[in-house]
Residue frames relative to the residue before (quaternion, step in Angstrom):
aa qw qx qy qz dx dy dz
M 1.0000 0.0000 0.0000 0.0000 0.00 0.00 0.00
K 0.3609 -0.7079 0.5668 0.2176 3.54 -1.00 0.83
V 0.2711 -0.7745 0.5535 0.1424 3.59 -0.73 1.08
E 0.0050 0.7915 -0.6082 0.0603 3.54 -0.85 1.10
V 0.6280 -0.4763 0.4318 0.4385 3.53 -1.32 0.19
I 0.3856 -0.7306 0.5180 0.2215 3.58 -0.86 0.98
K 0.0928 -0.8284 0.5524 0.0016 3.55 -0.77 1.12
S 0.7817 0.2400 -0.1437 0.5574 3.60 1.20 -0.23
K 0.6470 -0.5171 0.3930 0.3994 3.52 -1.29 0.34
K 0.6254 0.5435 -0.3290 0.4530 3.58 1.05 -0.78
Q 0.6425 0.5006 -0.3154 0.4869 3.61 0.97 -0.84
Y 0.6294 0.5424 -0.3237 0.4526 3.55 1.01 -0.86
E 0.6782 0.4865 -0.2913 0.4675 3.59 0.84 -0.97
N 0.6499 0.5079 -0.3141 0.4700 3.59 0.97 -0.82
S 0.6482 0.5198 -0.3103 0.4620 3.57 1.01 -0.83
L 0.6392 0.5186 -0.3229 0.4671 3.58 0.99 -0.80
Q 0.6490 0.5210 -0.3109 0.4591 3.54 0.97 -0.89
R 0.6724 0.4864 -0.2925 0.4750 3.57 0.89 -0.90
F 0.6262 0.5436 -0.3331 0.4488 3.56 1.00 -0.84
E 0.6379 0.5205 -0.3243 0.4658 3.60 0.99 -0.82
E 0.6476 0.5415 -0.3132 0.4350 3.59 1.00 -0.83
I 0.8078 0.2810 -0.1224 0.5035 3.60 0.93 -0.87
F 0.2873 0.8177 -0.4672 0.1747 3.57 1.30 0.15
F 0.7730 0.3744 -0.1918 0.4748 3.60 0.87 -0.90
A 0.3815 0.7246 -0.4921 0.2954 3.60 1.20 0.25
K 0.5330 -0.6155 0.4692 0.3419 3.58 -1.09 0.71
S 0.5689 -0.6570 0.3861 0.3094 3.55 -0.95 0.94
T 0.6581 0.5214 -0.3128 0.4441 3.60 1.16 -0.43
T 0.6044 0.5644 -0.3556 0.4355 3.59 1.27 -0.20
K 0.6831 -0.4611 0.3702 0.4285 3.55 -1.33 0.21
E 0.6856 0.4710 -0.2823 0.4780 3.59 0.92 -0.90
G 0.6182 0.5458 -0.3431 0.4497 3.59 1.06 -0.66
K 0.6578 0.4889 -0.2984 0.4892 3.57 1.01 -0.82
E 0.6185 0.5319 -0.3330 0.4728 3.56 1.08 -0.72
A 0.6405 0.5272 -0.3205 0.4572 3.59 0.97 -0.84
Q 0.6371 0.5271 -0.3270 0.4575 3.58 0.99 -0.79
L 0.6753 0.4799 -0.2889 0.4798 3.58 0.94 -0.87
L 0.6335 0.5272 -0.3314 0.4593 3.57 0.99 -0.80
A 0.6191 0.5475 -0.3452 0.4447 3.58 0.97 -0.81
L 0.6685 0.5071 -0.2963 0.4564 3.58 0.97 -0.82
V 0.7112 0.4379 -0.2795 0.4736 3.59 0.82 -0.90
I 0.6011 0.5358 -0.3593 0.4718 3.59 1.12 -0.58
K 0.6517 0.5064 -0.3135 0.4697 3.59 0.92 -0.88
D 0.6320 0.5348 -0.3290 0.4542 3.57 0.95 -0.86
Y 0.6658 0.4962 -0.3008 0.4691 3.59 0.87 -0.94
E 0.6742 0.4974 -0.2976 0.4577 3.58 0.88 -0.93
D 0.6349 0.5283 -0.3297 0.4572 3.59 0.99 -0.79
R 0.7103 0.4585 -0.2588 0.4673 3.58 1.02 -0.75
H 0.8057 0.3327 -0.1391 0.4699 3.59 1.05 -0.72
F 0.7598 0.3057 -0.1881 0.5421 3.61 1.13 -0.36
E 0.1396 -0.8075 0.5709 0.0510 3.53 -0.14 1.30
I 0.1446 -0.7754 0.6121 0.0561 3.54 -0.84 1.04
E 0.3838 -0.7273 0.5211 0.2282 3.53 -0.70 1.09
G 0.5828 -0.5829 0.4420 0.3538 3.52 -1.18 0.63
T 0.4721 -0.6806 0.4873 0.2766 3.50 -1.07 0.69
D 0.6144 -0.5257 0.4465 0.3831 3.52 -1.27 0.42
P 0.5600 -0.6358 0.4048 0.3440 3.65 -0.86 0.87
V 0.6601 0.5067 -0.3138 0.4573 3.59 0.93 -0.86
D 0.6447 0.5047 -0.3206 0.4763 3.58 0.97 -0.80
A 0.6314 0.5279 -0.3299 0.4623 3.59 1.03 -0.77
I 0.6516 0.5058 -0.3118 0.4717 3.59 0.97 -0.84
K 0.6708 0.4984 -0.3006 0.4596 3.59 0.86 -0.95
F 0.6361 0.5321 -0.3237 0.4555 3.56 1.00 -0.83
R 0.6838 0.4738 -0.2872 0.4748 3.58 0.89 -0.94
M 0.6101 0.5441 -0.3536 0.4547 3.59 1.04 -0.72
E 0.6574 0.5053 -0.3006 0.4713 3.55 0.98 -0.87
Q 0.6499 0.5327 -0.3091 0.4454 3.56 0.94 -0.92
M 0.7869 0.3444 -0.1488 0.4900 3.54 0.90 -1.01
H 0.3955 -0.7349 0.4585 0.3054 3.58 1.35 0.07
I 0.3066 0.7520 -0.5098 0.2839 3.54 0.89 1.02
S 0.3288 -0.7430 0.5530 0.1843 3.56 -0.92 0.94
N 0.6767 -0.4561 0.3717 0.4426 3.55 -1.30 0.11
N 0.6274 0.5327 -0.3376 0.4567 3.60 1.06 -0.69
D 0.6307 0.5170 -0.3271 0.4773 3.59 1.03 -0.78
L 0.6529 0.5092 -0.3096 0.4675 3.55 0.99 -0.86
A 0.6102 0.5581 -0.3465 0.4428 3.58 1.05 -0.74
E 0.6396 0.5163 -0.3259 0.4671 3.58 1.02 -0.73
I 0.6558 0.5055 -0.3047 0.4707 3.57 1.04 -0.76
L 0.7257 0.4320 -0.2394 0.4789 3.57 0.92 -0.93
G 0.4158 -0.7264 0.4544 0.3048 3.55 1.16 -0.56
Y 0.7295 0.3464 -0.2146 0.5494 3.59 1.28 0.01
K 0.2774 -0.7888 0.5246 0.1603 3.57 -0.24 1.21
S 0.6963 0.4964 -0.2761 0.4388 3.57 0.96 -0.88
R 0.6770 0.5294 -0.2884 0.4221 3.60 1.17 -0.47
V 0.4895 0.7000 -0.4322 0.2891 3.60 1.14 -0.43
S 0.7077 0.4447 -0.2870 0.4680 3.60 0.73 -0.96
E 0.6192 0.5360 -0.3503 0.4545 3.61 1.05 -0.66
I 0.6604 0.4937 -0.3007 0.4792 3.58 1.00 -0.82
L 0.6999 0.4745 -0.2782 0.4557 3.58 0.84 -0.97
N 0.6992 0.4138 -0.2595 0.5221 3.60 1.22 -0.44
R 0.4715 -0.7249 0.3870 0.3200 3.56 1.37 0.28
K 0.4277 0.6917 -0.4681 0.3457 3.57 1.09 0.69
R 0.7621 0.1975 -0.1267 0.6035 3.58 1.27 -0.31
K 0.4125 -0.7109 0.5210 0.2303 3.56 -1.04 0.84
L 0.5485 -0.5913 0.4802 0.3448 3.53 -1.27 0.43
T 0.3468 -0.6973 0.5814 0.2354 3.55 -1.11 0.69
L 0.6792 -0.4721 0.3630 0.4290 3.56 -1.29 0.24
E 0.6433 0.5208 -0.3201 0.4610 3.59 0.97 -0.82
M 0.6417 0.5170 -0.3204 0.4673 3.59 1.00 -0.82
V 0.6321 0.5327 -0.3236 0.4603 3.57 0.97 -0.89
R 0.6638 0.5039 -0.3033 0.4620 3.57 0.89 -0.91
N 0.6677 0.4998 -0.3034 0.4607 3.60 0.90 -0.90
L 0.6580 0.5047 -0.3136 0.4626 3.59 0.93 -0.85
H 0.6521 0.5081 -0.3113 0.4687 3.55 1.01 -0.81
E 0.7200 0.4567 -0.2563 0.4553 3.59 0.81 -0.99
K 0.7840 0.3756 -0.1873 0.4574 3.59 0.83 -0.94
L 0.7734 0.2882 -0.1757 0.5367 3.59 1.11 -0.56
N 0.3740 -0.7636 0.4534 0.2675 3.56 1.35 -0.01
I 0.2999 0.7188 -0.5554 0.2914 3.57 0.95 0.91
P 0.5048 -0.6705 0.4403 0.3190 3.61 -0.76 0.94
L 0.5501 -0.6253 0.4455 0.3285 3.55 -0.99 0.86
A 0.6126 0.5716 -0.3511 0.4180 3.58 0.99 -0.77
S 0.6593 0.4888 -0.3084 0.4810 3.59 1.07 -0.66
L 0.7010 0.5011 -0.2722 0.4284 3.56 0.96 -0.83
I 0.7283 0.4314 -0.2549 0.4675 3.60 1.11 -0.47
Q 0.4074 0.7103 -0.4772 0.3192 3.60 1.25 0.16
L 0.5308 -0.5999 0.4891 0.3452 3.55 -1.21 0.54
Y 0.0757 0.7846 -0.6141 0.0397 3.53 -1.13 0.67
């Protein structure tokens, strides 16, 4: 299959179908290289056509905590306030600028997620 920039929904659907067919191909094979290119053009199309709203900061924190197996005590060390963790996670207290910076630097949560209104 010749990989091209996706310009229509039909091309997008065909590309997704082909990508599923060759997903597990070794990267050194012809199909593996095709899969790599398809992944790029599919992502490009999705970025241009499917807008995803930023997630709620608290949901982003909880998600990252789950991913990294971080406890509330671990989060307290990152935020610097042991007493504030439950208030933040229950949306009773807003994040400060310092907290946002620490969460971004130490948990690699995107700034765009941390600065959303909630």
